[in-house]
C-alpha positions as CSV (number, residue, x, y, z in Angstrom):
1,M,-0.2,-0.2,0.0
2,N,1.3,3.3,-0.9
3,L,1.1,5.4,2.1
4,D,1.3,8.7,0.4
5,K,-2.6,8.0,0.1
6,F,-2.9,9.7,3.8
7,R,-2.4,13.1,4.1
8,Q,-1.1,13.2,7.5
9,I,-0.5,10.3,9.9
10,W,-1.0,10.7,13.2
11,M,0.2,8.7,16.8
12,I,-2.1,8.9,19.3
13,D,-2.4,7.8,22.7
14,F,-3.9,8.8,25.7
15,E,-4.0,8.5,29.6
16,F,-7.4,8.2,31.3
17,I,-9.2,6.4,34.6
18,A,-11.3,3.2,34.2
19,R,-13.2,2.5,37.5
20,D,-15.2,-0.4,37.1
21,G,-17.7,-1.2,34.4
22,N,-17.9,2.5,34.3
23,R,-17.0,4.9,31.1
24,P,-13.5,5.6,30.4
25,I,-12.8,9.7,31.7
26,P,-9.6,10.7,29.4
27,V,-6.6,12.8,31.8
28,C,-4.9,13.8,28.8
29,M,-3.7,13.4,24.8
30,V,-0.7,13.4,23.0
31,A,-0.5,12.9,19.4
32,R,2.1,13.3,16.7
33,E,1.9,13.7,12.8
34,F,4.7,11.4,11.4
35,R,6.0,12.8,9.1
36,T,6.2,16.8,10.1
37,G,6.9,15.9,14.2
38,K,4.2,18.0,14.9
39,V,3.0,17.2,18.6
40,L,0.1,18.3,20.5
41,R,-0.5,17.7,24.0
42,L,-4.1,18.3,25.4
43,W,-4.8,18.0,29.0
44,Q,-8.4,17.0,30.8
45,E,-9.9,20.6,30.1
46,E,-8.5,21.1,27.2
47,L,-10.2,17.5,25.7
48,R,-13.7,18.5,27.3
49,S,-13.6,22.0,25.4
50,R,-13.2,20.7,22.2
51,L,-16.5,19.2,19.8
52,T,-13.7,17.4,17.6
53,P,-10.3,16.1,17.9
54,P,-7.5,18.2,17.0
55,F,-6.4,16.0,14.0
56,P,-7.9,14.9,11.1
57,T,-10.2,11.6,10.8
58,D,-11.5,11.9,7.1
59,E,-10.7,10.0,4.3
60,D,-7.4,11.8,4.2
61,A,-5.8,10.9,7.4
62,L,-4.7,7.5,9.2
63,F,-5.1,7.1,12.6
64,V,-2.4,5.3,13.9
65,A,-2.2,3.7,18.0
66,Y,-1.4,0.8,20.1
67,F,-4.8,-1.0,21.2
68,S,-6.8,1.4,19.8
69,S,-9.9,0.8,21.5
70,A,-8.5,2.6,24.4
71,E,-8.3,5.5,23.0
72,F,-11.6,5.3,21.4
73,G,-13.5,5.2,24.2
74,C,-12.0,8.4,24.9
75,H,-13.4,9.6,21.6
76,L,-16.5,8.7,22.7
77,S,-16.6,10.0,26.4
78,L,-15.7,13.0,24.7
79,H,-18.8,12.6,21.7
80,W,-15.2,12.7,19.2
81,P,-16.1,11.1,15.9
82,L,-13.7,8.3,15.0
83,P,-11.3,8.2,12.1
84,I,-12.3,6.7,9.2
85,H,-8.7,4.6,8.7
86,V,-6.8,2.9,11.6
87,L,-3.9,1.1,11.9
88,D,-3.4,-1.0,15.5
89,L,0.1,-1.7,15.9
90,Y,-0.8,-4.3,18.3
91,V,-3.1,-6.3,16.3
92,E,-1.0,-6.2,13.4
93,F,1.8,-7.5,16.1
94,R,-0.2,-9.8,16.7
95,V,-0.7,-11.2,13.1
96,L,3.4,-11.0,12.9
97,T,3.9,-13.0,15.9
98,N,0.4,-14.9,16.8
99,G,1.2,-18.5,18.6
100,L,5.6,-17.5,19.0
101,A,6.8,-17.1,22.4
102,L,7.6,-13.4,23.2
103,P,9.5,-13.0,26.4
104,A,8.5,-9.9,26.5
105,G,4.5,-10.0,25.7
106,N,2.2,-8.6,23.4
107,G,2.2,-5.6,24.7
108,L,3.7,-1.9,23.7
109,I,6.5,-2.7,25.5
110,G,6.6,-6.9,24.4
111,A,7.0,-5.1,20.6
112,L,9.2,-2.4,20.9
113,S,12.1,-4.8,22.7
114,Y,10.8,-7.8,19.9
115,F,12.3,-5.0,17.2
116,E,14.9,-3.9,19.2
117,L,13.5,0.0,20.4
118,D,14.0,2.0,23.2
119,H,11.5,2.4,25.8
120,V,10.0,3.0,29.0
121,E,11.0,0.7,31.6
122,S,8.1,-1.6,32.8
123,T,8.2,0.1,36.9
124,K,7.9,3.5,35.6
125,K,5.4,2.9,33.7
126,D,3.6,1.3,36.7
127,A,4.3,4.2,38.5
128,M,2.8,7.1,35.9
129,R,-0.3,4.8,35.8
130,T,-0.7,5.0,39.0
131,L,-0.3,8.6,39.3
132,V,-2.8,9.0,36.6
133,L,-5.2,7.0,38.7
134,R,-4.8,8.8,41.6
135,A,-8.0,10.6,43.1
136,G,-7.9,14.4,43.8
137,E,-6.4,17.2,41.4
138,H,-2.6,16.8,39.9
139,S,-0.7,19.4,41.0
140,V,1.3,21.5,37.6
141,E,4.6,19.4,37.6
142,E,2.3,15.9,37.9
143,R,0.5,17.5,34.7
144,S,3.3,17.8,32.9
145,S,5.2,14.3,34.0
146,I,2.1,12.6,32.5
147,L,2.1,14.5,29.7
148,S,6.1,13.6,29.2
149,Y,4.9,10.1,29.8
150,C,2.3,10.1,27.6
151,E,4.3,11.7,24.6
152,S,7.3,8.9,25.0
153,D,4.7,6.7,24.1
154,V,3.6,8.3,21.4
155,H,7.6,8.7,20.4
156,A,7.9,5.1,20.8
157,L,4.3,4.6,18.5
158,G,6.4,5.8,16.0
159,A,9.6,4.2,15.8
160,L,7.5,1.0,16.1
161,F,4.9,2.2,13.1
162,D,8.4,2.7,11.2
163,A,9.4,-0.7,12.1
164,M,6.7,-2.7,11.3
165,A,5.3,-0.8,7.9
166,T,6.8,-3.0,5.5
167,R,5.7,-5.6,7.0
168,I,2.0,-4.9,6.8
169,D,-0.6,-6.4,5.3
170,W,-2.0,-3.4,4.5
171,P,-6.0,-3.9,3.3
172,R,-6.3,-6.6,5.7
173,A,-4.9,-4.1,8.5
174,L,-7.2,-1.6,8.0
175,L,-10.2,-3.8,8.2
176,R,-9.0,-5.3,11.6
177,G,-8.3,-2.0,12.2
178,Q,-12.1,-0.8,12.0
179,F,-13.0,-4.2,14.2
180,M,-11.0,-2.1,17.1
181,K,-13.7,0.9,16.5
182,V,-16.6,-1.2,17.5
183,A,-15.1,-3.1,19.5
184,A,-15.1,0.4,21.6
185,Q,-18.1,1.0,20.9
186,M,-19.7,-2.3,22.8
187,E,-17.2,-1.9,25.6
188,F,-18.7,1.9,25.9
189,A,-22.7,0.8,25.3
190,G,-22.1,-1.9,27.5
191,V,-25.3,-5.0,28.5
192,P,-28.0,-3.9,30.6
193,I,-28.1,-5.4,34.2
194,D,-30.8,-5.9,36.7
195,T,-28.8,-3.9,39.9
196,Q,-31.0,-4.6,42.1
197,T,-31.3,-8.4,41.9
198,L,-27.5,-8.2,41.5
199,C,-27.0,-6.4,45.0
200,E,-29.4,-9.1,46.1
201,L,-27.2,-12.1,45.2
202,R,-24.3,-10.7,46.0
203,E,-25.5,-9.9,49.7
204,S,-27.1,-13.6,49.9
205,W,-25.0,-15.5,48.3
206,P,-23.5,-17.5,50.8
207,N,-26.8,-18.4,52.5
208,I,-27.8,-19.3,48.8
209,E,-24.9,-21.9,48.1
210,R,-25.7,-23.4,51.1
211,S,-29.0,-24.2,50.1
212,L,-28.0,-25.3,46.9
213,I,-25.3,-27.8,48.1
214,E,-27.9,-29.3,50.3
215,E,-31.1,-29.5,47.8
216,I,-28.7,-30.8,45.1
217,D,-25.9,-32.8,47.4
218,A,-28.7,-34.2,49.4
219,W,-29.1,-37.3,46.2
220,Y,-25.1,-37.7,46.3
221,G,-23.6,-36.7,49.8
222,V,-20.3,-36.0,48.7
223,F,-20.1,-32.4,50.2
224,E,-18.5,-31.9,53.5
225,N,-18.8,-28.5,54.9
226,G,-19.6,-27.0,51.7
227,S,-16.4,-28.5,50.3
228,F,-16.5,-31.1,48.0
229,R,-15.0,-34.8,48.6
230,G,-13.1,-36.8,45.7
231,K,-13.2,-39.8,48.3
232,R,-17.4,-39.4,48.8
233,W,-17.2,-39.1,44.9
234,A,-15.6,-42.3,44.0
235,E,-18.1,-44.0,46.2
236,F,-21.1,-42.4,44.2
237,L,-19.4,-43.8,41.4
238,H,-19.3,-46.7,42.3
239,R,-22.7,-47.4,43.5
240,E,-24.0,-46.3,40.8
241,G,-21.4,-48.3,38.5
242,I,-20.4,-45.0,36.6
243,P,-16.7,-45.6,35.4
244,W,-14.8,-42.7,35.5
245,P,-11.0,-41.0,34.0
246,T,-8.2,-41.4,36.3
247,L,-4.8,-39.2,36.8
248,P,-1.4,-40.7,36.4
249,S,-1.4,-41.3,40.1
250,G,-5.1,-43.1,40.1
251,A,-6.8,-40.0,41.6
252,L,-9.9,-39.2,39.7
253,A,-10.3,-36.7,37.5
254,L,-11.9,-33.8,38.8
255,D,-11.5,-30.8,36.0
256,E,-14.4,-29.4,34.3
257,D,-13.6,-31.0,31.0
258,T,-14.0,-34.1,32.6
259,F,-17.1,-33.8,34.4
260,K,-19.0,-32.5,31.2
261,E,-17.8,-34.9,28.8
262,R,-19.3,-37.6,31.9
263,S,-22.3,-35.6,32.0
264,L,-23.0,-35.8,28.6
265,A,-22.8,-40.0,28.6
266,F,-24.3,-39.8,32.2
267,P,-27.2,-38.3,33.0
268,K,-26.7,-38.4,36.7
269,V,-23.5,-36.5,36.6
270,A,-24.9,-33.4,35.2
271,P,-26.5,-32.2,38.3
272,M,-23.1,-32.3,40.5
273,R,-21.7,-31.0,37.9
274,E,-23.4,-27.9,37.3
275,L,-23.9,-26.7,40.7
276,R,-19.3,-27.3,41.3
277,K,-19.7,-25.1,37.9
278,T,-22.0,-22.5,39.6
279,L,-20.0,-22.6,43.0
280,T,-16.9,-21.8,40.8
281,Q,-17.8,-19.2,38.5
282,M,-20.1,-17.9,41.6
283,R,-17.1,-16.6,43.6
284,R,-16.2,-13.1,44.2
285,L,-19.4,-12.2,42.7
286,E,-18.5,-8.5,43.1
287,D,-16.1,-9.2,40.2
288,L,-18.3,-8.6,37.4
289,A,-18.1,-5.3,36.4
290,V,-21.2,-2.8,36.5
291,G,-21.2,1.1,35.9
292,I,-23.2,3.3,38.1
293,D,-25.7,2.9,35.4
294,G,-26.6,-0.4,35.2
295,R,-24.2,-1.6,32.3
296,N,-21.9,-4.5,33.0
297,R,-18.4,-3.2,30.8
298,C,-15.3,-4.7,30.7
299,L,-11.9,-5.0,28.3
300,L,-13.6,-7.2,25.3
301,S,-9.9,-8.1,24.6
302,P,-10.1,-8.3,20.8
303,F,-7.6,-10.1,18.7
304,S,-6.2,-11.9,22.2
305,S,-6.5,-15.4,21.6
306,K,-4.7,-17.3,19.0
307,T,-7.9,-17.8,16.9
308,G,-7.9,-14.0,16.9
309,R,-11.5,-14.4,19.1
310,N,-11.9,-11.8,22.0
311,Q,-11.1,-13.2,25.2
312,P,-12.8,-10.5,28.0
313,S,-12.7,-12.0,31.5
314,N,-14.8,-14.3,32.7
315,S,-15.3,-12.9,36.6
316,R,-15.7,-9.4,35.0
317,F,-17.9,-10.3,32.1
318,I,-21.6,-11.2,32.3
319,F,-21.3,-13.9,29.4
320,G,-18.4,-15.7,31.2
321,R,-20.2,-16.3,34.2
322,P,-23.0,-19.4,35.0
323,K,-25.8,-19.0,31.7
324,W,-28.2,-19.3,34.2
325,L,-27.2,-16.0,35.9
326,R,-27.9,-14.1,32.4
327,G,-31.0,-13.8,34.1
328,L,-29.4,-10.7,35.2
329,I,-29.4,-9.4,31.6
330,Q,-33.0,-7.7,31.3
331,P,-33.5,-4.0,29.3
332,E,-34.9,-1.2,30.1
333,P,-38.5,0.1,29.7
334,G,-39.4,0.4,26.5
335,R,-36.2,-1.5,25.4
336,A,-35.3,-4.8,23.4
337,L,-32.5,-7.0,23.4
338,A,-31.6,-9.6,20.7
339,Y,-29.0,-12.1,20.7
340,L,-28.3,-13.8,17.2
341,D,-26.1,-16.4,17.1
342,Y,-24.8,-18.1,14.0
343,E,-26.2,-22.1,14.0
344,Q,-23.8,-25.1,14.0
345,Q,-20.9,-22.4,12.7
346,E,-17.9,-24.9,13.0
347,F,-19.7,-27.4,10.8
348,G,-21.2,-24.6,8.3
349,I,-17.6,-23.1,8.3
350,A,-15.7,-27.1,7.5
351,A,-18.5,-27.7,4.9
352,A,-17.6,-24.4,2.8
353,L,-13.8,-24.5,3.4
354,S,-13.7,-28.0,2.6
355,A,-15.8,-27.4,-0.6
356,D,-17.7,-30.9,0.5
357,H,-20.7,-30.7,-1.0
358,S,-22.4,-33.8,1.0
359,M,-21.6,-32.0,4.2
360,Q,-22.7,-28.7,2.9
361,D,-25.9,-30.2,1.9
362,A,-26.4,-31.5,5.2
363,Y,-25.7,-28.1,7.2
364,S,-28.0,-26.6,4.2
365,S,-31.0,-29.1,5.4
366,G,-31.3,-27.2,9.2
367,D,-29.9,-30.2,11.1
368,P,-26.8,-31.7,10.1
369,Y,-26.6,-34.2,12.9
370,I,-30.0,-35.9,11.4
371,A,-29.1,-35.4,7.6
372,F,-26.1,-37.5,8.4
373,A,-27.6,-40.1,10.3
374,R,-30.1,-40.4,7.5
375,K,-27.0,-40.3,4.8
376,V,-26.0,-43.6,6.2
377,G,-29.0,-45.2,6.7
378,A,-29.5,-44.9,10.1
379,I,-32.6,-43.1,10.4
380,P,-35.2,-43.6,7.5
381,P,-35.3,-40.6,5.5
382,W,-38.7,-39.1,7.5
383,G,-36.2,-39.6,11.2
384,S,-35.8,-36.7,12.8
385,K,-34.7,-34.6,15.9
386,E,-38.4,-35.9,17.8
387,T,-38.3,-39.4,16.3
388,H,-35.0,-40.8,16.7
389,S,-33.1,-38.2,19.5
390,V,-31.1,-40.8,20.9
391,V,-29.3,-41.9,17.3
392,R,-29.1,-38.0,16.7
393,D,-27.4,-37.8,19.8
394,Q,-24.8,-40.3,18.9
395,F,-24.1,-38.5,15.4
396,K,-24.0,-35.4,16.7
397,A,-21.4,-36.3,19.1
398,C,-19.3,-37.7,16.2
399,V,-19.6,-34.8,14.4
400,L,-18.3,-32.7,17.4
401,A,-15.9,-35.2,17.9
402,V,-14.6,-35.0,14.7
403,Q,-14.0,-31.2,14.8
404,Y,-12.5,-31.0,18.3
405,G,-10.1,-34.0,17.0
406,M,-11.4,-37.5,19.2
407,G,-10.2,-40.2,19.0
408,P,-12.5,-43.3,19.1
409,Q,-12.1,-43.6,23.3
410,A,-13.1,-40.5,23.9
411,L,-15.8,-40.7,21.9
412,A,-17.1,-43.7,23.0
413,S,-16.6,-42.6,26.6
414,Q,-18.7,-39.4,25.9
415,I,-21.7,-41.0,24.7
416,N,-21.1,-44.5,26.5
417,V,-21.2,-46.7,24.1
418,P,-18.7,-49.4,23.1
419,L,-15.5,-48.7,21.3
420,A,-16.8,-50.6,18.3
421,R,-19.7,-48.3,17.7
422,A,-17.2,-44.8,18.4
423,R,-14.8,-46.8,15.7
424,E,-18.2,-47.0,13.6
425,L,-19.8,-43.9,13.8
426,L,-16.3,-41.8,12.9
427,D,-15.8,-44.2,9.8
428,L,-19.3,-43.5,9.2
429,H,-17.7,-39.6,8.7
430,R,-15.3,-40.5,7.0
431,Q,-17.3,-42.2,4.3
432,T,-19.7,-39.9,4.2
433,F,-17.3,-36.7,4.2
434,R,-14.4,-38.1,1.9
435,R,-13.5,-34.4,1.1
436,F,-13.8,-32.2,4.0
437,W,-10.9,-35.0,5.6
438,G,-8.7,-34.7,2.7
439,W,-8.9,-30.6,3.1
440,S,-8.5,-31.1,7.1
441,G,-5.9,-33.1,6.5
442,G,-4.0,-31.0,3.9
443,A,-4.4,-28.4,5.8
444,V,-2.6,-30.1,9.1
445,H,0.1,-31.5,6.4
446,C,0.7,-27.5,5.3
447,A,1.1,-26.1,8.7
448,L,3.4,-28.9,9.7
449,L,5.3,-28.2,6.5
450,S,5.0,-24.0,6.6
451,G,5.0,-23.8,10.0
452,R,1.7,-21.9,9.8
453,L,-1.9,-21.5,9.1
454,W,-4.1,-19.1,8.4
455,T,-7.6,-17.8,7.6
456,A,-9.6,-16.5,4.6
457,F,-8.7,-12.7,6.1
458,G,-5.3,-13.2,6.6
459,W,-5.0,-14.2,10.6
460,P,-2.1,-16.6,11.2
461,L,-1.2,-19.1,13.5
462,L,2.8,-19.5,13.6
463,F,4.7,-22.0,15.5
464,T,8.2,-23.4,15.9
465,K,7.2,-26.3,18.6
466,E,6.0,-29.4,18.2
467,V,1.8,-28.3,18.1
468,S,-0.7,-30.5,18.1
469,E,-2.7,-32.2,15.4
470,R,-6.0,-31.8,17.1
471,T,-4.9,-27.8,17.5
472,L,-3.9,-27.2,13.4
473,R,-7.0,-29.3,12.5
474,N,-9.7,-26.7,14.9
475,F,-7.9,-23.6,14.2
476,P,-9.9,-22.9,10.8
477,M,-13.0,-23.0,12.3
478,Q,-12.3,-21.2,15.2
479,A,-10.4,-18.5,13.3
480,N,-12.3,-18.3,10.5
481,G,-15.5,-17.6,12.8
482,A,-13.8,-14.7,14.9
483,E,-13.0,-13.7,11.4
484,M,-16.7,-14.1,10.3
485,L,-18.3,-12.3,14.1
486,R,-15.4,-9.6,13.6
487,I,-16.7,-8.7,9.6
488,A,-20.3,-8.7,11.1
489,C,-20.4,-6.3,14.0
490,C,-18.6,-3.5,11.4
491,Q,-21.3,-4.0,8.9
492,I,-24.2,-4.0,12.0
493,A,-22.3,-1.2,13.1
494,N,-22.6,0.9,10.1
495,T,-25.8,0.4,10.2
496,G,-26.1,2.4,13.2
497,I,-27.8,-0.5,15.2
498,A,-26.4,-0.8,18.6
499,L,-24.4,-3.1,19.2
500,C,-23.8,-4.2,23.4
501,A,-21.6,-7.6,23.4
502,P,-19.8,-10.2,21.4
503,V,-20.1,-13.7,22.5
504,H,-17.9,-16.2,20.7
505,D,-20.1,-16.6,17.7
506,A,-23.3,-14.7,18.3
507,I,-24.1,-10.9,18.5
508,L,-26.2,-8.7,21.6
509,I,-27.8,-5.9,20.0
510,E,-30.8,-3.4,21.2
511,S,-33.1,-0.9,20.5
512,S,-36.4,0.4,21.5
513,S,-39.5,-2.7,21.5
514,Q,-40.7,-1.3,18.5
515,D,-37.7,-1.3,16.4
516,L,-36.5,-5.0,17.3
517,L,-38.0,-7.1,14.5
518,Y,-36.4,-3.7,12.0
519,S,-33.3,-4.1,13.5
520,V,-33.0,-8.1,13.8
521,D,-33.8,-8.3,10.2
522,I,-31.0,-6.2,9.1
523,A,-28.3,-7.8,11.4
524,R,-29.3,-10.8,10.3
525,D,-28.7,-9.7,6.7
526,C,-25.4,-8.7,8.1
527,M,-23.9,-11.2,9.7
528,E,-25.0,-13.7,6.8
529,L,-23.1,-11.6,3.9
530,A,-20.4,-11.8,6.4
531,S,-20.3,-15.7,6.0
532,E,-20.5,-15.3,2.5
533,A,-17.7,-12.9,2.4
534,V,-15.3,-15.4,4.7
535,L,-16.5,-18.9,2.7
536,G,-16.3,-17.5,-0.7
537,G,-20.5,-17.5,-0.5
538,F,-21.6,-20.2,1.1
539,R,-24.4,-18.7,4.0
540,L,-24.6,-19.3,7.2
541,R,-28.0,-19.7,9.2
542,I,-28.5,-16.8,11.9
543,E,-30.6,-17.6,15.1
544,A,-32.5,-14.7,16.9
545,K,-33.1,-14.6,20.2
546,L,-35.9,-12.0,21.3
547,I,-35.9,-10.2,25.0
548,H,-38.7,-7.7,25.6
549,Y,-38.7,-5.5,28.9
550,P,-39.5,-6.9,31.9
551,N,-38.1,-10.3,30.1
552,R,-34.7,-11.5,30.9
553,F,-32.4,-13.5,29.0
554,L,-32.9,-17.1,30.0
555,D,-34.2,-20.4,27.8
556,D,-35.9,-23.5,28.7
557,R,-31.8,-24.9,29.6
558,T,-31.0,-21.8,32.2
559,A,-34.5,-21.0,33.4
560,A,-35.1,-23.3,35.9
561,M,-31.6,-22.7,37.8
562,W,-32.5,-19.1,37.9
563,G,-36.5,-20.1,39.3
564,R,-34.4,-21.7,41.6
565,V,-32.3,-19.5,43.0
566,Q,-34.9,-16.9,43.3
567,H,-37.1,-18.8,44.9
568,L,-34.1,-19.4,47.4
569,L,-33.5,-15.6,47.4
570,G,-37.1,-14.5,47.9
571,R,-37.3,-17.0,50.9
572,Q,-34.4,-15.6,52.5
573,Q,-35.5,-12.2,51.8
574,T,-38.8,-12.4,53.2
575,R,-37.2,-15.0,56.4
576,L,-34.6,-11.9,57.1
577,K,-37.2,-9.3,57.2
578,S,-39.8,-11.0,59.5
579,G,-36.5,-11.4,61.7
580,A,-36.8,-15.4,61.9
581,I,-33.5,-15.9,60.5
582,S,-30.0,-14.5,60.9
583,P,-28.1,-13.3,58.1
584,D,-25.8,-16.1,58.4
585,S,-28.5,-19.0,58.9
586,A,-28.3,-21.4,55.8
587,L,-31.6,-22.3,54.3
588,S,-33.2,-26.0,54.5
589,G,-35.0,-27.9,51.9
590,R,-34.0,-31.6,50.7
591,P,-34.9,-32.9,47.3
592,T,-36.5,-36.4,47.1
593,S,-34.5,-37.3,44.1
594,V,-31.7,-36.2,41.7
595,P,-32.6,-32.8,39.8
596,S,-33.2,-32.9,36.4
597,T,-30.5,-31.6,34.1
598,T,-32.7,-29.1,33.1
599,E,-33.3,-27.8,36.4
600,I,-30.1,-27.3,36.9
601,I,-28.1,-25.5,33.4
């Protein structure tokens, strides 16, 4: 790309205060024009007094920053327009090094170190950030120190730009820069939360937790003084005749992945799995970042995973908490939300990229698992999810096992069938979707020979050490899915629809209640077109879940657990108000049978 198309190239850096869940408060900004060296230094009052940025944001200007969503958050707080063209050197440094071990990390200091450029020591950087965040007014000397520190980052940014410019895949880099703007807009908007219920949960959770343990563990008998006991779990498994993986030491494997896999094969395990998961994920509920306006906001960490997906903090992000807790998501009066997600996204991506027509037909049927079973004669042509649910579950598990690189032993264990049946299912998959298997194997061989894989829009995976075949087989689906979602977000943002959050392969949007259907239609079109852009014309389906006030973000799987917790919360609040119990009292109540999976999830 000829940089001469840009009349000006500006390096920008803000210092700001970001309290938990609230929008950023700009403290100062330094901007430097790359060619002329002109420097602008503005303190808080000067920033607030301006209606527009002190640098151009039009077609002829290039905005350069490191992790630019932070800068755009400040733009939005100041009501400034966002620039048209964005180059984010953090994202492009990730493109150059994704998958490689970096001694100094991938922050600004890490990037400067990688190119052997001068930089501020991390200890000084930490000290200056502490000074910026300090409450109260800053003295004239402190202001000067903060501005000089900010300017040093801007000069470092210019040196980094100079070192990286010839290595950048320009058109795609500018596309990635567009998503950083959209990420900032989503962080700025946030997700509406029922703060009253959240406060009640925070205050009452220890008692609710004890009550949940009492109710669910009554059938299992594996908790002691509020703690899960592996020995008692082993006794339960022995009583029920449930096989369980062990560690090399001989102890039971008690990780979440094992519980998830075993709960699919043995429904009796599922309630305990969900209880353990809830107890773990509900710790430090105060970490859920909710601002004074009742919105959940946190850093979305775009491009932070190896597949290029967002990586927000699970503890701070409402979608990183137990699914039933999404009942806290509630639109405001007169407002509505829609959750749009790609149906069977990874299967569709694999079908399209491999050009496997049989796989594409299965996806286009609406239920690829039933279509797969029909193709091999496992169910009759009229068979459906309702008439052949057990067979469908087996074929679904087989498809997912292939996508995640599972072998026959793991598949057999997951769906509780003999090893021979698991092998048969995988063989049927290979025979039915031959072209997919050839493409997938070819991708692995290409990666092993070249040391890299990449997506349709250039997001790479680099490696110099041994990488598992499972990682290499799964990367094209995950990383192209991330590309697809980013493009969809950019297209939706361009229409003016309010985006609240990206969630793996889904998007949460917001509008007035009367405009929701119109907004959903536009957003669905954007998502479908994004799938075509990534998949060479193959279109994925979009499912939309609508939430009008006063409804909550719940479904059949999560409503039961939400209702149970609300029942316990309501009972406790009533008893507390009446003085019948003290705040430290545990709630009572035991079930007479094992709770169903749907009551827990």
